N, C-alpha and C positions, 0 to 999 in steps of 0.2 A: 434392288439388282432389276433389270428390265425382263421382263416374264414374259411369254406369251402362250396361249391355247394351240395344242397343236393335234391335228384328230390323228388318232394310227389305224393301224389297220383293221381292227375289229370296231373301227368307227367312233372307239372310246378315248376320249381327251386324255392327253397326258402334258405337262406342262414344258417350254424348252425357256434352258436358259444360257442366253447368247454367251455370257461372258464365260462359262466353262464348256460351252459348245456339249452339254448335256440334256437329256429330258428327263423327268422324276420316274417313268416309266419305259419299257419298252415299246418302242415306236413300231412295234410289231403287234403290237396290241394289249394296250394297258388290264384292262378288265380282265383278258385270257392270261396275263401275266401273273396279277393278282391272286387269282383263281387258282393257279396250278402252284407257284411256289409257296404262299402262306396259307391259304385255305386247304389244298389236297394233298401238299407234302409235310405243312406242320400243324396245323389244327385239327386235322383228321387223324395223323398221328399222337397228335397229346392227346385227343379226346377218347383213344384206345388205353388208355391208362388210368384215364380220369374223368368225370363229368364236370368240375370245377377246374376251373383252369385260369392263373394266372399268368399274363400276357405281358409282356413290353415290347414296343415297336421302337426302334432305332430310325425316323423321320418319318413324323406323323403327315406331312406333306399336304397331298390333296382331302386326307383321309379315308381316301378308297378302300383300304387294308381294313380299319378299324369296321368302315359301314361293312362289307362285306361278312366281317366277321360277327357281327353282330345278329345278321340278317340270318346267317349259319347258325349262330347259337339260338337262336328263336327255333328254327328248323326241326335239328338234333337236340334241343330240350336240353342245353349245357350253359353253365352259369361259370362268366367272363367276367373277371376283374382286368381292366384292359389299362396300360399306363404308356404312354406314348410322349417322346423326347421330339422335339422341335426347335431348334434356335431361332428361327427364320420363320415364323405363321404367314401365309399367303393373304393378299390383300382380298377383303370382302366382296370385289369387284369379279375377277376371277373366281372364286369360289361359286358365286351366283352364276357362274356363266359355263361350269362343268356340266358335261352331259349325260353325267353318270345315271341318272336317276328320270331319264325320258322316259323308259321302258318300265319302269317300276311302279307301285301301289302307292296311292296318294299317303297312305302311311308310311313305307320305307322310304317316301321321298322326305315327308317331315321329319324324321330321324336322322336323315343326312343333315340336313338343315339344322337339326338340334344338337346333333355332336359338334357343329362348326361355329356354335354360338354359346356353346356351354366351355364356361369362366376356367381360364389357365388356374393351374394353381390348386384348383378346388376341384375334389371328385363328386361325379355328376352319376345319379342314377338315372342310366337313358332309358330303357326300360326293365321289366324285372329280371331278366337275365344277363345285363350288361352294366356295369360300373364302367364309367371314362375319368380317367386323370392324366389331361394334357399337362404338360411338364417344359416350358420355356427354356430351356437351356443345352448346353452343347454336350453332347459324350465327353469330353474330357473333365468338365465339371461335376458330371451329376456324380450324384451320392446315393445308391440304392437303397432304400430303405427297406426293402422286403425282398424273398426270393421268388423267384419266377419260374414257372413249367416251361414255357415257350418266348424264345426270342425271336422276332422277325426283325432284322437285319437288311433294312432298306432304304441305307444310306448310298450318295452316289458312287460312282463307281471306283477302285483304287487306285485307278489312273489319274481319276479327277480330285480326289479328296485321301491322297494316300494314309493320311493321319489316322484317319477312323479304323481302317483295316491294320495298323501295327499294334504289336504283341503285346503293349500294355492296354490297349483299349479293350482287345479279345480277351486278356483274359480278366480285368473286370467284370464282363460280361459273362465266362465262365465261373464266376467266384458267384455272382449272385444268381444263380441256377441251381435248382432241387438238383436231388440225383437224380440222373435220366431226364434231366430235363432235354430240351431241345432249342438248336440255334440251327435259324433257316435263312438263306439266300438266294437270290437268284446269279448272283457269280459263282466262277468256278475257276478261275485263276489258280495255277501249280501254287503261286506262294500264298496264297489265302488257303489253301488247302495244309500247305505244311506248317505254317505258324499255330494253326489250328490242332493239328496231331501235336507238336511239340508241347502246346498248353496242356494237352490231356483229352482233349475231346477225340471220341470216335466217331469218324468222319466218312461220311459216304459223298459217292458223285452219283448224282441220280440225273435221268433224264429232264431236260429242261423244259420251259414254255415252247410253244410255236415259233419255229423258226431258229430257236437255239437249244442246242446239244447237249449242254449239262447246267446245272445247279449244284449247289453245295446244303447238305444236312448233316450237322452235328449233334453229337451226344455225349452230356456229360455223364462219364461214366459211373455206376457204384461204386463209392471209396469198399 
């Protein structure tokens, strides 16, 4: 695909996909969105229940969610086992030009690079708190081999890649969550909310990141 860097309103980069007329993150702020949706509303909620957390991300993309999760794990003394699905890894030239680490410490910057250099299909201990497994696959073909406590659903929007948001794929993710596990996304469409409820999730429509009214968090009820 013909990908290009785009600066969002918080000055952090996202990636624009002309073929889909879609960006990897919110144009209103890539880092702001990731921190609000996945860290504050996802990781921090899961961390209230346990300090050792199994995470699955749908859409590794720029690695921003994974990197912010690792930094939070260091800060909050969490143990994270992080699996990420990505069918189309980004080219190295784009990764090297992302500006997420421009104000970060040398250690945090090196960690970001290490995450992208990690071999695919191989679990890598990035730090004592954080293990990473990058899986080059589609959600449709992904076969979960473990149960997760938290799922970051960061796929392209339901109007751009509707198949990823269909009940079959959402059911697959429901089944690979532990009881009490959390599924979180930036999207808030009524159809997505209805599909999640029909599958069996308890669904919350929460305040969204800057310039977006709502987002969704869904919890797998205890049987």
